[in-house]
C-alpha positions as CSV (number, residue, x, y, z in Angstrom):
1,M,-18.0,-53.4,-37.4
2,R,-18.4,-57.2,-36.9
3,L,-21.2,-58.6,-38.9
4,K,-23.2,-61.6,-37.5
5,T,-24.5,-64.3,-40.1
6,L,-25.8,-63.2,-43.2
7,P,-29.3,-64.5,-42.5
8,V,-29.8,-62.7,-39.6
9,L,-28.5,-59.7,-40.6
10,L,-31.2,-59.7,-44.0
11,L,-33.6,-60.7,-41.6
12,L,-32.8,-57.6,-39.5
13,I,-33.3,-55.3,-42.9
14,A,-36.5,-57.1,-43.7
15,C,-38.0,-56.7,-40.6
16,R,-36.5,-54.4,-38.0
17,T,-39.0,-54.9,-35.1
18,K,-39.0,-58.4,-35.1
19,D,-36.9,-60.1,-32.6
20,V,-34.4,-62.2,-34.0
21,E,-32.5,-64.7,-31.7
22,T,-28.5,-65.8,-32.6
23,P,-26.3,-67.8,-30.8
24,E,-24.1,-64.8,-30.0
25,T,-26.2,-61.8,-28.9
26,G,-30.1,-63.8,-28.0
27,L,-32.4,-61.3,-29.4
28,L,-31.2,-58.4,-31.9
29,G,-33.3,-55.3,-31.4
30,Q,-34.5,-56.2,-27.9
31,D,-33.2,-53.2,-25.7
32,S,-33.5,-55.3,-22.4
33,G,-31.3,-58.4,-24.1
34,A,-27.6,-56.9,-23.0
35,D,-24.9,-59.7,-23.4
36,S,-24.1,-60.4,-19.6
37,G,-21.4,-62.6,-21.3
38,G,-19.6,-59.3,-22.4
39,G,-20.5,-59.7,-25.9
40,D,-21.6,-56.7,-28.3
41,D,-24.3,-54.4,-27.1
42,D,-26.0,-52.3,-29.7
43,S,-26.4,-49.7,-26.8
44,G,-23.2,-48.7,-27.0
45,G,-21.0,-51.3,-25.2
46,G,-20.0,-53.3,-27.9
47,D,-20.3,-53.8,-31.9
48,S,-23.7,-52.0,-33.0
49,I,-24.8,-54.4,-35.8
50,I,-27.7,-51.8,-36.9
51,D,-27.3,-48.1,-37.5
52,D,-30.5,-47.2,-36.9
53,S,-29.4,-43.5,-38.2
54,G,-29.2,-44.1,-42.1
55,G,-26.1,-43.7,-42.0
56,G,-24.5,-47.6,-42.9
57,D,-21.5,-49.2,-41.3
58,S,-19.7,-47.3,-38.6
59,S,-15.9,-47.0,-40.0
60,A,-15.0,-45.3,-36.6
61,P,-10.9,-46.3,-36.5
62,T,-10.2,-48.0,-33.2
63,D,-7.6,-47.9,-30.5
64,S,-8.0,-50.8,-28.1
65,D,-4.6,-50.2,-26.0
66,G,-5.4,-46.4,-25.7
67,D,-2.0,-45.6,-27.0
68,G,-3.2,-42.8,-29.3
69,V,-2.9,-44.6,-32.6
70,S,-5.5,-46.4,-34.4
71,A,-5.0,-50.2,-34.8
72,D,-4.5,-49.8,-38.6
73,E,-1.2,-47.5,-37.9
74,D,0.1,-49.3,-34.7
75,C,1.8,-52.7,-34.9
76,D,0.5,-54.1,-31.9
77,D,-3.0,-52.4,-31.0
78,N,-2.6,-54.5,-27.6
79,D,0.2,-53.0,-26.0
80,P,0.6,-49.1,-25.3
81,N,4.0,-49.0,-25.4
82,A,4.3,-49.9,-28.8
83,Y,3.1,-47.7,-31.3
84,P,5.1,-45.4,-34.3
85,G,7.4,-42.8,-32.9
86,A,7.8,-44.4,-29.5
87,V,10.9,-44.5,-27.4
88,E,12.7,-47.8,-28.1
89,T,13.3,-49.6,-25.4
90,C,15.5,-52.6,-23.9
91,D,12.8,-54.9,-23.2
92,E,12.4,-56.6,-27.0
93,I,9.3,-55.0,-28.1
94,D,9.2,-53.4,-31.4
95,N,8.0,-50.2,-29.5
96,N,8.7,-48.0,-32.3
97,C,7.2,-50.2,-34.8
98,D,9.7,-50.3,-37.2
99,G,10.5,-53.9,-37.5
100,S,13.6,-54.3,-35.3
101,I,13.3,-54.9,-31.8
102,D,15.6,-53.5,-29.3
103,E,17.9,-52.0,-32.0
104,G,20.5,-49.1,-30.6
105,V,19.2,-50.3,-26.7
106,T,20.9,-53.3,-26.5
107,T,24.2,-54.3,-24.5
108,T,27.2,-56.7,-26.2
109,Y,27.7,-59.6,-24.0
110,H,31.2,-62.4,-24.0
111,R,30.6,-65.6,-23.8
112,D,31.9,-66.7,-20.3
113,G,32.4,-70.4,-20.4
114,D,34.6,-70.8,-17.1
115,G,32.1,-68.4,-15.3
116,D,35.1,-66.3,-14.1
117,G,33.7,-63.0,-14.5
118,Y,35.4,-62.3,-18.2
119,G,34.7,-63.0,-21.3
120,L,35.9,-64.2,-25.1
121,D,36.2,-60.8,-27.2
122,D,34.8,-62.8,-30.6
123,D,31.9,-64.5,-28.9
124,T,28.9,-61.8,-28.1
125,Q,25.5,-61.3,-28.1
126,D,23.2,-58.5,-28.1
127,A,20.7,-58.8,-25.1
128,C,19.1,-56.5,-22.6
129,A,20.3,-58.0,-19.9
130,T,23.2,-60.5,-19.1
131,P,22.9,-64.1,-20.6
132,E,23.7,-66.8,-18.9
133,G,26.9,-68.2,-19.8
134,Y,28.0,-64.5,-20.5
135,A,30.0,-61.3,-19.3
136,E,29.9,-57.9,-19.9
137,V,33.8,-57.6,-19.7
138,A,35.7,-59.4,-22.2
139,G,39.9,-60.0,-22.5
140,D,39.5,-63.6,-21.2
141,C,42.5,-65.9,-22.3
142,D,41.5,-69.2,-21.3
143,D,37.3,-69.4,-20.9
144,G,38.0,-73.0,-20.1
145,D,40.1,-72.3,-17.3
146,A,38.7,-69.9,-14.5
147,A,42.1,-69.4,-13.2
148,Y,42.9,-67.7,-16.4
149,N,41.7,-64.1,-16.9
150,P,42.7,-60.0,-16.7
151,G,41.9,-60.2,-13.1
152,A,44.0,-63.2,-12.1
153,E,47.4,-62.5,-9.8
154,E,50.4,-64.0,-11.1
155,S,52.1,-64.0,-7.5
156,D,54.5,-66.8,-8.0
157,C,57.1,-65.6,-10.0
158,A,58.4,-69.3,-10.8
159,D,55.3,-69.9,-12.2
160,P,55.0,-69.8,-16.2
161,N,51.5,-69.4,-17.2
162,D,50.7,-66.2,-17.8
163,Y,47.3,-65.9,-15.3
164,N,46.6,-62.6,-15.8
165,C,46.1,-62.7,-20.0
166,D,48.5,-59.6,-20.0
167,G,50.9,-61.5,-22.4
168,S,54.1,-62.0,-19.8
169,V,54.3,-64.8,-17.2
170,G,55.0,-63.9,-13.2
171,Y,59.2,-63.8,-13.5
172,A,59.3,-62.1,-17.0
173,D,60.2,-58.5,-16.7
174,V,58.1,-57.2,-20.3
175,D,58.8,-53.7,-19.7
176,G,62.9,-53.6,-18.0
177,D,61.7,-51.7,-14.9
178,S,63.2,-54.3,-12.9
179,F,60.0,-56.0,-11.2
180,A,59.1,-59.5,-12.4
181,A,55.4,-59.3,-13.8
182,C,54.3,-61.2,-10.7
183,E,55.7,-57.8,-8.8
184,D,54.3,-55.3,-11.4
185,C,50.9,-54.7,-11.6
186,D,51.7,-53.6,-14.9
187,D,54.6,-55.0,-16.7
188,G,53.9,-53.2,-19.9
189,D,54.8,-49.4,-18.5
190,A,58.4,-49.5,-17.2
191,T,56.8,-46.4,-15.0
192,V,54.1,-49.0,-13.5
193,N,56.0,-50.3,-10.2
194,P,55.9,-50.7,-6.5
195,S,58.9,-48.3,-7.2
196,G,56.6,-45.9,-9.1
197,I,55.8,-42.4,-7.9
198,E,52.3,-41.9,-7.7
199,I,51.1,-38.7,-10.1
200,C,47.1,-37.7,-11.1
201,D,46.4,-39.6,-13.9
202,E,44.2,-41.9,-12.9
203,R,46.4,-45.3,-12.8
204,D,48.0,-47.3,-9.6
205,N,51.9,-45.8,-10.7
206,N,52.9,-47.4,-7.5
207,C,51.3,-50.7,-7.4
208,D,49.8,-50.7,-4.0
209,G,46.3,-50.9,-5.1
210,A,45.1,-47.1,-4.9
211,V,44.6,-45.1,-8.0
212,D,46.3,-41.3,-7.4
213,E,46.2,-41.2,-3.8
214,R,47.9,-38.0,-2.7
215,A,48.3,-37.1,-5.7
216,T,44.9,-35.4,-6.3
217,K,43.7,-31.8,-4.9
218,T,40.6,-30.6,-3.2
219,Y,38.7,-28.1,-5.4
220,Y,35.2,-26.3,-4.5
221,R,32.6,-25.4,-6.2
222,D,32.5,-21.7,-7.5
223,S,29.2,-21.3,-9.0
224,D,29.1,-17.1,-8.9
225,S,32.8,-17.5,-10.4
226,D,34.1,-14.9,-8.2
227,G,37.4,-17.1,-7.6
228,H,36.1,-18.9,-3.5
229,G,34.5,-21.6,-3.7
230,D,31.6,-23.5,-1.4
231,P,33.4,-25.8,1.4
232,D,30.4,-27.7,1.4
233,F,30.9,-29.2,-2.3
234,P,34.2,-30.5,-2.8
235,D,35.7,-32.2,-5.2
236,E,39.2,-34.2,-5.9
237,A,41.0,-33.6,-8.8
238,C,44.3,-33.6,-10.9
239,A,43.2,-30.2,-12.2
240,L,41.4,-26.8,-11.7
241,T,38.6,-27.1,-13.8
242,A,35.6,-24.6,-15.0
243,G,33.4,-23.9,-11.7
244,Y,35.6,-24.7,-9.5
245,A,38.3,-23.0,-7.0
246,T,41.0,-23.8,-4.9
247,S,39.8,-21.8,-2.2
248,S,36.6,-22.9,0.3
249,T,36.3,-19.7,2.1
250,D,33.2,-18.2,0.2
251,C,30.0,-17.9,2.4
252,D,27.7,-17.2,-0.1
253,D,28.2,-18.8,-3.4
254,G,25.0,-17.6,-5.2
255,D,26.7,-13.9,-5.0
256,A,29.9,-12.9,-6.6
257,S,30.3,-10.0,-4.4
258,V,30.3,-12.0,-1.6
259,N,33.7,-13.3,-1.1
260,P,36.9,-12.7,1.5
261,D,37.9,-10.6,-0.8
262,A,35.4,-8.0,-0.9
263,S,35.0,-4.9,1.3
264,E,32.5,-5.0,4.1
265,V,29.8,-2.3,3.3
266,C,26.2,-1.2,4.9
267,D,24.1,-3.8,3.8
268,S,22.9,-6.3,6.7
269,R,25.4,-8.6,5.1
270,D,28.7,-10.7,5.5
271,N,30.2,-9.1,2.2
272,D,33.7,-10.4,3.5
273,C,32.9,-13.6,5.0
274,D,34.7,-12.8,8.4
275,S,31.5,-13.7,10.1
276,L,31.3,-10.0,11.1
277,I,28.3,-7.6,10.1
278,D,28.8,-3.9,9.0
279,D,29.2,-1.9,12.0
280,D,30.5,-5.1,14.0
281,D,33.3,-5.6,11.4
282,P,36.4,-3.5,11.9
283,S,37.1,-3.5,8.2
284,L,34.2,-1.7,7.1
285,D,34.6,0.5,4.3
286,L,33.5,3.4,6.4
287,S,32.6,5.4,2.9
288,S,29.5,3.5,2.9
289,A,28.4,4.7,6.2
290,T,26.6,7.5,7.6
291,T,28.4,10.5,9.5
292,Y,26.2,11.0,13.1
293,P,27.4,14.1,14.4
294,A,26.6,13.7,18.3
295,D,23.4,15.8,20.1
296,D,24.1,16.5,23.3
297,D,21.0,18.8,23.8
298,N,18.9,16.2,22.1
299,D,17.2,19.4,19.2
300,G,17.8,17.4,16.3
301,Y,21.1,19.0,15.1
302,G,24.5,17.6,15.9
303,D,28.1,19.0,16.5
304,D,30.4,18.8,13.2
305,G,33.0,18.3,15.6
306,D,32.0,15.0,17.5
307,V,30.7,12.3,14.9
308,S,30.0,9.1,14.8
309,I,30.2,7.1,11.4
310,A,28.1,3.8,11.2
311,C,25.4,2.1,9.1
312,V,23.0,2.4,11.7
313,Q,22.5,5.8,13.7
314,P,23.9,5.5,17.1
315,S,22.1,6.4,20.2
316,G,22.3,10.1,21.4
317,T,23.3,11.5,17.4
318,A,21.5,13.6,15.2
319,I,20.8,12.8,11.6
320,V,22.1,16.4,10.2
321,G,25.1,18.7,12.0
322,G,25.6,22.8,12.1
323,D,24.7,22.8,16.0
324,C,27.0,25.7,17.3
325,D,26.5,24.8,21.0
326,D,25.2,21.4,21.3
327,G,24.7,22.4,24.8
328,D,21.8,24.7,24.9
329,A,18.7,23.0,22.6
330,S,17.6,26.8,22.2
331,V,20.8,27.0,20.0
332,S,20.5,25.4,16.6
333,P,19.8,26.3,12.8
334,A,16.4,25.8,13.3
335,A,16.4,28.5,16.0
336,A,15.0,32.3,15.6
337,E,17.8,34.4,15.4
338,S,17.7,37.1,18.5
339,W,20.0,40.0,17.1
340,Y,22.3,42.6,18.6
341,D,22.3,40.0,21.8
342,G,25.7,38.6,20.9
343,V,24.6,35.0,20.6
344,D,24.4,33.2,17.5
345,Q,20.8,31.6,18.2
346,D,20.8,30.1,14.2
347,C,24.2,29.1,14.0
348,S,24.8,30.9,11.0
349,G,28.5,31.8,11.6
350,G,28.3,35.5,11.2
351,S,28.5,38.7,13.4
352,D,25.3,38.8,15.9
353,Y,25.4,42.6,14.7
354,D,25.7,41.9,10.8
355,Q,21.8,41.2,10.2
356,D,22.0,41.4,6.5
357,G,25.1,39.5,6.6
358,D,27.0,42.6,3.8
359,G,30.2,41.5,6.4
360,Q,29.4,45.0,8.3
361,D,27.9,45.5,11.6
362,S,25.1,47.9,12.2
363,D,26.3,51.5,13.6
364,A,23.9,50.7,16.2
365,A,26.7,48.7,18.0
366,T,30.2,49.2,16.8
367,G,29.8,49.0,13.0
368,A,29.7,51.3,10.0
369,D,26.5,50.1,8.0
370,C,23.6,52.9,8.6
371,D,21.1,49.9,7.2
372,D,21.9,46.9,8.7
373,L,18.6,45.1,7.2
374,D,19.6,45.8,3.1
375,A,23.1,43.5,2.4
376,A,23.6,46.5,-0.5
377,V,23.7,49.2,1.5
378,Y,27.0,49.4,3.9
379,D,30.7,51.7,4.3
380,G,31.9,51.6,0.9
381,A,29.1,50.3,-1.5
382,V,28.7,51.6,-4.9
383,E,26.3,54.4,-4.7
384,L,23.0,54.2,-6.7
385,C,20.5,56.3,-8.0
386,D,17.8,55.0,-5.8
387,S,17.2,57.4,-3.2
388,V,19.2,55.4,-0.5
389,D,21.8,56.3,1.4
390,N,23.9,53.0,-0.3
391,D,27.3,53.8,0.9
392,C,26.7,55.3,4.2
393,D,28.0,58.7,3.6
394,G,25.4,61.0,4.7
395,E,23.9,61.6,1.2
396,I,21.6,59.9,-0.4
397,I,22.5,61.0,-3.5
398,D,26.4,61.5,-4.3
399,V,27.5,63.2,-6.9
400,D,30.0,60.4,-8.0
401,L,27.0,57.7,-8.4
402,D,29.5,54.7,-9.4
403,L,32.6,56.3,-7.2
404,D,34.8,55.8,-10.0
405,G,35.8,59.6,-8.9
406,V,33.8,61.2,-12.2
407,R,30.8,63.0,-11.6
408,D,28.0,60.7,-13.5
409,M,25.9,63.2,-15.1
410,G,29.1,65.1,-16.0
411,V,31.7,67.9,-14.1
412,K,30.0,70.7,-14.5
413,A,27.2,72.6,-12.7
414,L,26.0,76.4,-12.6
415,D,27.0,78.2,-9.3
416,L,24.7,80.7,-7.7
417,P,26.8,82.4,-5.1
418,G,24.8,85.4,-4.2
419,S,22.5,88.1,-4.8
420,D,21.3,89.0,-8.4
421,D,23.0,85.6,-10.0
422,Y,21.0,83.3,-12.5
423,V,20.7,82.3,-15.9
424,Y,18.4,84.6,-17.9
425,V,16.8,82.4,-20.5
426,A,14.9,84.8,-23.0
427,A,11.4,85.5,-23.7
428,S,9.8,82.4,-26.8
429,S,7.1,81.2,-28.1
430,A,8.3,77.7,-26.5
431,L,8.0,79.0,-23.4
432,A,4.5,79.8,-24.0
433,W,2.9,76.5,-22.1
434,G,-0.9,77.3,-22.6
435,T,-3.1,75.1,-20.2
436,G,-0.8,72.1,-21.2
437,D,0.5,69.7,-19.0
438,W,4.4,70.1,-18.3
439,T,7.2,68.7,-16.4
440,L,10.2,70.4,-14.3
441,E,13.3,68.3,-13.3
442,L,16.6,69.7,-11.9
443,W,19.2,68.7,-9.4
444,T,20.4,71.0,-6.9
445,L,22.4,71.5,-3.8
446,A,21.8,74.7,-1.7
447,D,24.2,76.1,0.5
448,H,21.4,79.1,1.9
449,L,17.7,79.3,1.8
450,S,17.2,82.4,2.5
451,G,16.6,85.9,0.5
452,P,16.4,89.4,1.2
453,N,12.5,89.9,0.3
454,A,11.7,87.1,2.0
455,A,13.3,85.7,5.2
456,G,13.7,81.5,5.7
457,Q,12.4,81.3,1.9
458,A,14.6,81.3,-1.5
459,R,13.5,81.4,-5.4
460,L,14.7,78.8,-7.4
461,L,13.0,79.8,-10.8
462,N,11.1,82.0,-12.2
463,H,8.4,81.8,-15.9
464,S,6.6,84.3,-17.2
465,N,6.1,86.9,-19.7
466,G,7.0,90.2,-18.2
467,G,3.2,91.3,-18.2
468,Y,2.4,90.4,-14.6
469,P,-0.2,90.9,-13.2
470,S,-2.0,90.6,-16.8
471,N,-0.3,87.6,-17.3
472,P,0.0,84.2,-14.8
473,W,3.6,83.9,-13.6
474,W,4.9,80.6,-12.3
475,V,7.9,80.5,-9.5
476,I,8.8,78.1,-7.2
477,D,10.4,78.6,-3.5
478,I,12.1,76.5,-1.4
479,Y,11.5,77.1,2.6
480,E,14.8,77.3,4.4
481,S,13.2,75.2,8.0
482,T,10.8,72.8,6.2
483,G,13.1,72.0,3.1
484,K,9.8,72.1,1.3
485,V,9.0,73.0,-2.1
486,E,6.8,75.4,-3.3
487,M,5.1,75.7,-6.3
488,E,3.0,79.1,-6.9
489,V,1.2,80.5,-9.6
490,A,-0.3,84.4,-9.6
491,G,-1.9,86.9,-12.6
492,W,-5.1,87.0,-14.2
493,N,-7.3,84.3,-15.4
494,A,-7.2,83.5,-19.2
495,A,-10.0,85.7,-19.5
496,R,-7.9,88.6,-17.9
497,T,-11.1,89.3,-16.3
498,S,-10.2,88.4,-12.8
499,P,-6.7,88.0,-10.7
500,I,-5.8,84.7,-9.6
501,S,-3.5,82.9,-6.9
502,G,-2.8,79.4,-5.5
503,S,0.2,77.5,-4.4
504,G,1.0,74.2,-2.8
505,T,4.1,72.4,-0.9
506,S,5.7,69.5,-1.0
507,T,5.5,67.2,2.0
508,A,8.7,65.9,2.3
509,G,11.8,68.4,2.8
510,M,15.0,68.7,1.1
511,A,18.7,69.2,3.2
512,I,21.0,72.1,2.8
513,G,24.4,70.9,1.6
514,E,23.3,67.5,0.1
515,W,22.5,66.7,-4.0
516,I,18.9,66.5,-4.2
517,H,17.0,65.1,-7.3
518,I,13.6,67.9,-7.7
519,A,10.6,67.1,-9.9
520,I,7.7,69.2,-10.6
521,V,4.9,67.6,-12.6
522,S,1.8,69.6,-13.3
523,D,-1.0,67.6,-14.8
524,R,-3.4,70.5,-16.1
525,S,-5.8,67.9,-17.2
526,A,-6.0,66.1,-13.4
527,G,-5.7,69.2,-11.5
528,T,-3.1,67.8,-9.6
529,V,1.2,68.7,-9.1
530,Q,3.1,66.5,-7.9
531,F,6.6,66.6,-6.0
532,Y,9.4,63.8,-6.6
533,F,12.0,63.9,-4.3
534,N,15.3,61.5,-5.8
535,G,12.4,59.9,-8.0
536,E,10.2,59.0,-4.6
537,D,6.9,60.3,-4.0
538,A,7.4,64.0,-1.5
539,G,3.7,64.6,-1.8
540,S,1.2,66.2,-4.0
541,Y,-1.9,68.6,-4.0
542,T,-5.1,69.7,-5.9
543,T,-4.5,72.5,-7.9
544,S,-7.4,75.3,-7.7
545,T,-9.7,76.0,-10.8
546,E,-7.8,79.0,-11.4
547,F,-4.6,77.1,-11.8
548,Q,-6.3,74.7,-13.8
549,T,-7.1,77.8,-16.4
550,A,-4.3,79.7,-16.4
551,D,-1.9,80.2,-19.3
552,V,0.8,81.7,-20.8
553,T,0.1,82.5,-24.7
554,T,2.8,85.1,-25.0
555,P,6.1,84.8,-25.5
556,A,7.4,84.0,-22.0
557,Y,11.1,83.7,-20.9
558,L,12.8,81.5,-18.1
559,Q,14.8,82.4,-14.9
560,L,16.8,79.6,-13.5
561,G,17.6,81.3,-10.1
562,S,16.1,84.6,-9.1
563,T,16.5,88.5,-8.7
564,W,14.3,88.1,-6.1
565,N,15.1,86.8,-2.3
566,D,17.9,85.0,-4.2
567,W,18.7,81.3,-4.0
568,Q,22.4,80.4,-3.2
569,G,24.2,76.8,-4.2
570,L,24.7,74.7,-7.3
571,L,22.2,74.2,-10.3
572,D,22.6,71.2,-12.8
573,E,20.5,68.9,-15.5
574,V,17.7,71.4,-15.7
575,R,14.8,70.1,-17.8
576,L,11.5,71.0,-19.1
577,W,8.8,68.6,-20.3
578,T,6.0,69.4,-22.4
579,T,3.8,66.3,-20.6
580,A,3.0,65.3,-17.0
581,R,5.6,62.8,-16.7
582,T,5.3,59.7,-14.8
583,Q,7.5,58.9,-11.6
584,A,8.7,55.4,-13.6
585,E,9.8,57.9,-16.1
586,V,11.3,60.4,-13.7
587,Q,13.5,57.4,-12.6
588,A,14.7,56.0,-15.9
589,T,16.4,59.3,-16.4
590,M,17.3,61.1,-13.6
591,C,21.0,59.9,-13.2
592,S,21.7,60.2,-16.5
593,A,22.7,63.0,-19.0
594,L,20.1,63.6,-22.0
595,T,20.9,63.5,-25.9
596,G,18.7,66.9,-26.0
597,T,16.6,64.8,-28.7
598,E,14.2,63.0,-26.3
599,T,10.4,63.2,-27.1
600,D,8.5,66.0,-25.4
601,L,11.6,67.8,-24.0
602,Q,10.8,71.5,-24.1
603,G,14.4,72.6,-22.7
604,Y,17.8,71.3,-21.7
605,W,20.4,72.7,-19.7
606,S,23.0,70.8,-18.5
607,F,25.5,73.7,-17.6
608,E,28.8,71.5,-19.0
609,S,30.4,73.9,-21.1
610,S,27.9,76.6,-21.4
611,A,24.3,77.8,-20.1
612,A,22.7,77.3,-23.7
613,D,20.1,75.3,-24.2
614,E,20.9,71.8,-25.5
615,G,17.4,70.8,-26.1
616,P,15.2,70.7,-29.5
617,N,14.1,74.7,-29.1
618,A,17.7,75.9,-28.9
619,L,16.0,78.5,-26.1
620,G,19.4,79.8,-25.3
621,G,20.7,81.1,-21.6
622,T,22.6,83.8,-20.7
623,I,24.5,83.7,-16.9
624,M,23.5,86.8,-15.1
625,G,25.5,88.5,-12.2
626,D,28.5,86.3,-10.6
627,A,26.9,82.7,-11.9
628,S,29.0,80.7,-13.3
629,L,30.2,77.0,-14.4
630,V,32.5,75.6,-11.7
631,S,34.1,72.1,-11.7
632,Y,33.0,69.6,-8.7
């Protein structure tokens, strides 16, 4: 703050409301009395004399030149180019306020008294610009005569003066290269003379006034370091340096993958810099292209035998192939196959008579496949225990299921050749079924299904206690005409007060001369009898009330075969269970031998070595008549 005269200041303190006039400011404290001459203005334009806020004199730092440094730190607060920390420039000002002017930024000039452009070595002056009477280049050996300087010529070989200040006169040959100084451009170097060989060393070796002429090589900037340079950026140099290349054939110096050594690939660029792109370039790397098969019938599928390899799909081609007849739009891999017409509509390539693709034509044509919809069924396939004629031999269940030459459940069976041939199982309480559930399973191959007592009918099994009619009697008969199996119950009811009779027949039938697995399931609580042939549903029926309550409570016997209306053929793997087995349970064990210890097993006759029961009750078994065990 700049204070006016002391009396005025005191007067203002004593009476702040009274206007006081001074020679410089006029009336102090009068708002309308601003200094028109640029003096102090208490409204904010100049120095404030009185601080009405009660804070005393203002001590805010000033920065007149606006260089960001206050006056008390700035060495020149009127010059914005001078302040501590500024960059020193050659302008005869102490820019950085360190007490020195133009330190480190001046140029040394040499006294040039004769004005020939060359100065004295030992008479110098540092300055920002060339002072008058000075030159930037030193080396003048006579600064009083402009004829003497390093740039002067010595063309007169008889002149004894050293005009060019090189220490020799025009007729001398200091370097001994047979050229006088007046003929030699450098008499201090024997390799430099008019007969010298120009080499790339930034010197005029042959004294022709040119430097490195015809000795340099042209190199080209190689920004992507791919070994090929940009022709638009040449450089003459003595040797190849980093960032340059000897060739000028790069068409894209910003991409190292593009150069004359690169392979042309499908990417819409000129990779090898031959001005040809993709399909237009004969050198195209075909591995980067796509194969397009010809599609003459325009069905979207091409002929694999007629293809184009290109970056862009050509007209008349398809993206995918596989068309086996490119002249017929109805034939393609997407077409629906019409089997057995001799045309491969879907181009699958297989026989049109082999719909399941198992390699054999249908027997409806010229092949041996008996089921052309199942690839697991064909002539020679392994027979499975699945109620299907897998090997097309006409038998649903073969004796040798896996075709290994050995019957899967054994090698022997019970042969019942004629009348009164059977296996007798003596009476046992274990065969007294009461009113519980039961299941009978057996394998059989029938030779004849008609007996002497009833034509067209044969009895396969008889179960009783010999007390008929006072005790119920179960029998299983087979009818020759239909092959259907009948299960019949006769006798008296459980109270032995009235006779009963009931029977039911399977809906499917068996064939003479073929092995078949028969399962009869009596679910007494549900009142049903279910038949299974080869594990598949063969029909069922609902039993009568009498059947549901009929029982066998006294020791009963069993006949496998019969003495009445004899059944003839082979019998094997007879099994009695004390439960109503499910279809899944029947299928799980029908094609394999048992151990004899299975849960709910009542009796088991495998006929491998004898007719005896191999089940948990050891019920026995005696061969009667001409029955015997045979291998097959």
